[in-house]
N, CA, C and O atoms as a GROMACS GRO file, in nm:
protein
  284
    1MET      N    1   2.102  -0.782   1.815
    1MET     CA    2   1.974  -0.668   1.809
    1MET      C    3   1.870  -0.723   1.898
    1MET      O    4   1.833  -0.841   1.894
    2ASP      N    5   1.819  -0.628   1.985
    2ASP     CA    6   1.696  -0.661   2.056
    2ASP      C    7   1.564  -0.700   1.984
    2ASP      O    8   1.524  -0.629   1.892
    3GLU      N    9   1.490  -0.820   2.026
    3GLU     CA   10   1.383  -0.883   1.942
    3GLU      C   11   1.279  -0.758   1.908
    3GLU      O   12   1.243  -0.724   1.795
    4GLY      N   13   1.242  -0.701   2.028
    4GLY     CA   14   1.164  -0.598   2.023
    4GLY      C   15   1.172  -0.476   1.942
    4GLY      O   16   1.072  -0.412   1.908
    5LYS      N   17   1.299  -0.442   1.910
    5LYS     CA   18   1.348  -0.330   1.823
    5LYS      C   19   1.366  -0.402   1.684
    5LYS      O   20   1.361  -0.315   1.597
    6VAL      N   21   1.381  -0.497   1.642
    6VAL     CA   22   1.367  -0.548   1.530
    6VAL      C   23   1.211  -0.565   1.483
    6VAL      O   24   1.173  -0.547   1.367
    7GLU      N   25   1.132  -0.601   1.590
    7GLU     CA   26   0.968  -0.635   1.553
    7GLU      C   27   0.923  -0.479   1.542
    7GLU      O   28   0.822  -0.464   1.473
    8SER      N   29   0.980  -0.357   1.598
    8SER     CA   30   0.938  -0.227   1.570
    8SER      C   31   0.997  -0.150   1.427
    8SER      O   32   0.949  -0.055   1.365
    9MET      N   33   1.093  -0.212   1.408
    9MET     CA   34   1.157  -0.183   1.263
    9MET      C   35   1.077  -0.250   1.168
    9MET      O   36   1.042  -0.172   1.080
   10ALA      N   37   1.035  -0.362   1.152
   10ALA     CA   38   0.968  -0.450   1.074
   10ALA      C   39   0.822  -0.368   1.049
   10ALA      O   40   0.776  -0.344   0.938
   11THR      N   41   0.759  -0.330   1.181
   11THR     CA   42   0.647  -0.291   1.186
   11THR      C   43   0.640  -0.140   1.098
   11THR      O   44   0.562  -0.109   1.008
   12GLU      N   45   0.736  -0.073   1.150
   12GLU     CA   46   0.743   0.052   1.060
   12GLU      C   47   0.745   0.056   0.917
   12GLU      O   48   0.685   0.136   0.844
   13LEU      N   49   0.827  -0.047   0.880
   13LEU     CA   50   0.877  -0.061   0.753
   13LEU      C   51   0.739  -0.100   0.649
   13LEU      O   52   0.720  -0.059   0.535
   14ASP      N   53   0.647  -0.196   0.735
   14ASP     CA   54   0.508  -0.240   0.693
   14ASP      C   55   0.415  -0.098   0.654
   14ASP      O   56   0.325  -0.088   0.572
   15ALA      N   57   0.466  -0.008   0.735
   15ALA     CA   58   0.340   0.104   0.748
   15ALA      C   59   0.423   0.224   0.630
   15ALA      O   60   0.400   0.344   0.633
   16ARG      N   61   0.507   0.165   0.544
   16ARG     CA   62   0.555   0.261   0.458
   16ARG      C   63   0.482   0.211   0.324
   16ARG      O   64   0.454   0.094   0.298
   17CYS      N   65   0.457   0.321   0.245
   17CYS     CA   66   0.401   0.294   0.100
   17CYS      C   67   0.508   0.238   0.003
   17CYS      O   68   0.603   0.316  -0.002
   18PRO      N   69   0.518   0.170  -0.047
   18PRO     CA   70   0.616   0.091  -0.130
   18PRO      C   71   0.645   0.179  -0.287
   18PRO      O   72   0.738   0.158  -0.364
   19ILE      N   73   0.550   0.267  -0.299
   19ILE     CA   74   0.563   0.347  -0.416
   19ILE      C   75   0.627   0.480  -0.363
   19ILE      O   76   0.720   0.521  -0.433
   20CYS      N   77   0.595   0.554  -0.254
   20CYS     CA   78   0.675   0.678  -0.236
   20CYS      C   79   0.773   0.652  -0.116
   20CYS      O   80   0.857   0.734  -0.079
   21LEU      N   81   0.754   0.534  -0.063
   21LEU     CA   82   0.859   0.511   0.058
   21LEU      C   83   0.810   0.579   0.176
   21LEU      O   84   0.863   0.546   0.282
   22ASP      N   85   0.713   0.672   0.179
   22ASP     CA   86   0.683   0.750   0.298
   22ASP      C   87   0.597   0.675   0.386
   22ASP      O   88   0.580   0.556   0.360
   23SER      N   89   0.543   0.722   0.480
   23SER     CA   90   0.434   0.686   0.569
   23SER      C   91   0.291   0.710   0.481
   23SER      O   92   0.254   0.811   0.421
   24GLN      N   93   0.228   0.584   0.497
   24GLN     CA   94   0.090   0.573   0.406
   24GLN      C   95  -0.001   0.688   0.436
   24GLN      O   96  -0.028   0.708   0.555
   25VAL      N   97  -0.049   0.763   0.349
   25VAL     CA   98  -0.160   0.855   0.360
   25VAL      C   99  -0.276   0.785   0.274
   25VAL      O  100  -0.271   0.748   0.157
   26ASN      N  101  -0.391   0.775   0.373
   26ASN     CA  102  -0.527   0.713   0.328
   26ASN      C  103  -0.501   0.589   0.278
   26ASN      O  104  -0.534   0.559   0.163
   27PRO      N  105  -0.427   0.492   0.375
   27PRO     CA  106  -0.398   0.352   0.323
   27PRO      C  107  -0.508   0.282   0.248
   27PRO      O  108  -0.623   0.268   0.292
   28SER      N  109  -0.459   0.234   0.119
   28SER     CA  110  -0.538   0.156   0.041
   28SER      C  111  -0.541   0.033  -0.009
   28SER      O  112  -0.439   0.028  -0.079
   29TYR      N  113  -0.588  -0.056  -0.015
   29TYR     CA  114  -0.576  -0.183  -0.056
   29TYR      C  115  -0.613  -0.214  -0.211
   29TYR      O  116  -0.725  -0.178  -0.248
   30VAL      N  117  -0.534  -0.272  -0.298
   30VAL     CA  118  -0.570  -0.285  -0.436
   30VAL      C  119  -0.617  -0.444  -0.432
   30VAL      O  120  -0.580  -0.528  -0.350
   31LEU      N  121  -0.706  -0.462  -0.536
   31LEU     CA  122  -0.784  -0.594  -0.560
   31LEU      C  123  -0.718  -0.651  -0.704
   31LEU      O  124  -0.700  -0.579  -0.802
   32PRO      N  125  -0.693  -0.760  -0.698
   32PRO     CA  126  -0.739  -0.880  -0.624
   32PRO      C  127  -0.616  -0.918  -0.504
   32PRO      O  128  -0.639  -0.988  -0.405
   33CYS      N  129  -0.504  -0.868  -0.531
   33CYS     CA  130  -0.404  -0.894  -0.411
   33CYS      C  131  -0.364  -0.861  -0.292
   33CYS      O  132  -0.273  -0.912  -0.226
   34LEU      N  133  -0.461  -0.738  -0.255
   34LEU     CA  134  -0.490  -0.670  -0.117
   34LEU      C  135  -0.347  -0.616  -0.071
   34LEU      O  136  -0.326  -0.606   0.050
   35HIS      N  137  -0.232  -0.575  -0.178
   35HIS     CA  138  -0.121  -0.508  -0.125
   35HIS      C  139  -0.153  -0.375  -0.078
   35HIS      O  140  -0.240  -0.339  -0.158
   36ARG      N  141  -0.136  -0.292  -0.004
   36ARG     CA  142  -0.155  -0.168   0.047
   36ARG      C  143  -0.052  -0.065   0.015
   36ARG      O  144   0.068  -0.090   0.017
   37PHE      N  145  -0.113   0.076  -0.019
   37PHE     CA  146  -0.036   0.194  -0.081
   37PHE      C  147  -0.114   0.287  -0.046
   37PHE      O  148  -0.232   0.265  -0.017
   38CYS      N  149  -0.055   0.416  -0.042
   38CYS     CA  150  -0.121   0.548  -0.022
   38CYS      C  151  -0.226   0.552  -0.130
   38CYS      O  152  -0.212   0.490  -0.236
   39PHE      N  153  -0.322   0.618  -0.104
   39PHE     CA  154  -0.442   0.608  -0.201
   39PHE      C  155  -0.404   0.670  -0.336
   39PHE      O  156  -0.430   0.623  -0.446
   40ALA      N  157  -0.324   0.809  -0.301
   40ALA     CA  158  -0.281   0.917  -0.427
   40ALA      C  159  -0.165   0.839  -0.484
   40ALA      O  160  -0.132   0.882  -0.595
   41CYS      N  161  -0.094   0.740  -0.441
   41CYS     CA  162   0.018   0.680  -0.466
   41CYS      C  163  -0.042   0.549  -0.586
   41CYS      O  164   0.026   0.513  -0.681
   42ILE      N  165  -0.135   0.513  -0.565
   42ILE     CA  166  -0.192   0.382  -0.635
   42ILE      C  167  -0.265   0.443  -0.746
   42ILE      O  168  -0.258   0.401  -0.862
   43GLN      N  169  -0.348   0.560  -0.702
   43GLN     CA  170  -0.423   0.585  -0.802
   43GLN      C  171  -0.333   0.641  -0.936
   43GLN      O  172  -0.358   0.626  -1.055
   44ARG      N  173  -0.258   0.687  -0.894
   44ARG     CA  174  -0.154   0.765  -1.018
   44ARG      C  175  -0.054   0.659  -1.080
   44ARG      O  176   0.004   0.671  -1.187
   45TRP      N  177  -0.046   0.559  -0.996
   45TRP     CA  178   0.016   0.422  -1.058
   45TRP      C  179  -0.078   0.365  -1.162
   45TRP      O  180  -0.054   0.343  -1.280
   46ALA      N  181  -0.203   0.343  -1.086
   46ALA     CA  182  -0.303   0.262  -1.179
   46ALA      C  183  -0.334   0.319  -1.320
   46ALA      O  184  -0.362   0.251  -1.419
   47GLU      N  185  -0.322   0.473  -1.315
   47GLU     CA  186  -0.360   0.537  -1.445
   47GLU      C  187  -0.269   0.522  -1.547
   47GLU      O  188  -0.303   0.527  -1.665
   48SER      N  189  -0.108   0.495  -1.495
   48SER     CA  190  -0.055   0.487  -1.606
   48SER      C  191   0.015   0.325  -1.652
   48SER      O  192   0.075   0.294  -1.755
   49LYS      N  193  -0.018   0.250  -1.540
   49LYS     CA  194   0.018   0.119  -1.545
   49LYS      C  195  -0.078   0.018  -1.452
   49LYS      O  196  -0.057   0.009  -1.331
   50PRO      N  197  -0.186  -0.057  -1.519
   50PRO     CA  198  -0.284  -0.123  -1.466
   50PRO      C  199  -0.254  -0.231  -1.383
   50PRO      O  200  -0.330  -0.327  -1.374
   51GLU      N  201  -0.134  -0.221  -1.313
   51GLU     CA  202  -0.114  -0.346  -1.233
   51GLU      C  203  -0.030  -0.343  -1.120
   51GLU      O  204   0.055  -0.254  -1.126
   52CYS      N  205  -0.027  -0.412  -1.023
   52CYS     CA  206  -0.014  -0.396  -0.880
   52CYS      C  207   0.165  -0.396  -0.872
   52CYS      O  208   0.234  -0.484  -0.924
   53PRO      N  209   0.212  -0.292  -0.805
   53PRO     CA  210   0.342  -0.229  -0.836
   53PRO      C  211   0.439  -0.359  -0.774
   53PRO      O  212   0.558  -0.372  -0.802
   54LEU      N  213   0.362  -0.450  -0.686
   54LEU     CA  214   0.460  -0.531  -0.607
   54LEU      C  215   0.458  -0.688  -0.669
   54LEU      O  216   0.556  -0.762  -0.686
   55CYS      N  217   0.339  -0.712  -0.694
   55CYS     CA  218   0.313  -0.868  -0.753
   55CYS      C  219   0.288  -0.849  -0.903
   55CYS      O  220   0.280  -0.957  -0.961
   56LYS      N  221   0.274  -0.744  -0.979
   56LYS     CA  222   0.230  -0.731  -1.102
   56LYS      C  223   0.115  -0.789  -1.159
   56LYS      O  224   0.086  -0.788  -1.278
   57ARG      N  225   0.037  -0.852  -1.043
   57ARG     CA  226  -0.101  -0.862  -1.111
   57ARG      C  227  -0.195  -0.779  -1.165
   57ARG      O  228  -0.210  -0.676  -1.100
   58ARG      N  229  -0.271  -0.791  -1.274
   58ARG     CA  230  -0.348  -0.712  -1.327
   58ARG      C  231  -0.456  -0.664  -1.245
   58ARG      O  232  -0.516  -0.737  -1.166
   59LEU      N  233  -0.484  -0.523  -1.266
   59LEU     CA  234  -0.579  -0.466  -1.165
   59LEU      C  235  -0.698  -0.422  -1.282
   59LEU      O  236  -0.674  -0.346  -1.376
   60HIS      N  237  -0.806  -0.475  -1.261
   60HIS     CA  238  -0.941  -0.456  -1.359
   60HIS      C  239  -1.009  -0.322  -1.296
   60HIS      O  240  -1.057  -0.323  -1.183
   61GLY      N  241  -1.009  -0.234  -1.361
   61GLY     CA  242  -1.053  -0.109  -1.333
   61GLY      C  243  -0.952  -0.045  -1.214
   61GLY      O  244  -0.834  -0.073  -1.196
   62MET      N  245  -1.026   0.037  -1.149
   62MET     CA  246  -0.970   0.106  -1.040
   62MET      C  247  -1.019   0.021  -0.943
   62MET      O  248  -1.130   0.049  -0.898
   63CYS      N  249  -0.961  -0.078  -0.898
   63CYS     CA  250  -1.030  -0.154  -0.777
   63CYS      C  251  -0.935  -0.144  -0.641
   63CYS      O  252  -0.837  -0.215  -0.619
   64VAL      N  253  -0.977  -0.055  -0.570
   64VAL     CA  254  -0.913  -0.016  -0.451
   64VAL      C  255  -0.968   0.022  -0.345
   64VAL      O  256  -1.023   0.132  -0.337
   65LEU      N  257  -0.960  -0.071  -0.238
   65LEU     CA  258  -1.025  -0.030  -0.113
   65LEU      C  259  -0.973   0.065  -0.014
   65LEU      O  260  -0.878   0.033   0.058
   66LEU      N  261  -1.019   0.160  -0.008
   66LEU     CA  262  -0.982   0.285   0.112
   66LEU      C  263  -1.031   0.272   0.256
   66LEU      O  264  -1.145   0.282   0.301
   67LEU      N  265  -0.937   0.251   0.305
   67LEU     CA  266  -0.978   0.253   0.461
   67LEU      C  267  -1.027   0.372   0.524
   67LEU      O  268  -0.956   0.471   0.508
   68VAL      N  269  -1.135   0.388   0.595
   68VAL     CA  270  -1.179   0.499   0.668
   68VAL      C  271  -1.198   0.464   0.828
   68VAL      O  272  -1.248   0.364   0.878
   69ARG      N  273  -1.155   0.554   0.876
   69ARG     CA  274  -1.144   0.539   1.044
   69ARG      C  275  -1.266   0.604   1.078
   69ARG      O  276  -1.300   0.705   1.017
   70MET      N  277  -1.355   0.545   1.193
   70MET     CA  278  -1.450   0.609   1.237
   70MET      C  279  -1.434   0.627   1.388
   70MET      O  280  -1.411   0.536   1.467
   71ASN      N  281  -1.452   0.770   1.421
   71ASN     CA  282  -1.416   0.765   1.560
   71ASN      C  283  -1.527   0.815   1.636
   71ASN      O  284  -1.520   0.821   1.759
   0.00000   0.00000   0.00000
């Protein structure tokens, strides 16, 4: 398989939200682990289970960093 194609596929997978498995909308990072999710997905998740869905580290309150683009 072409190395460029493999890299492109890996980048596309990295851009997907691990919760909804779709392209990330309003990408946000949780603290303290800095895993990235859609803002709405991680907000809903944290309300029912205050831990990171990937590493299971406890989230203290709603500690989410929302990325904002400045044009």
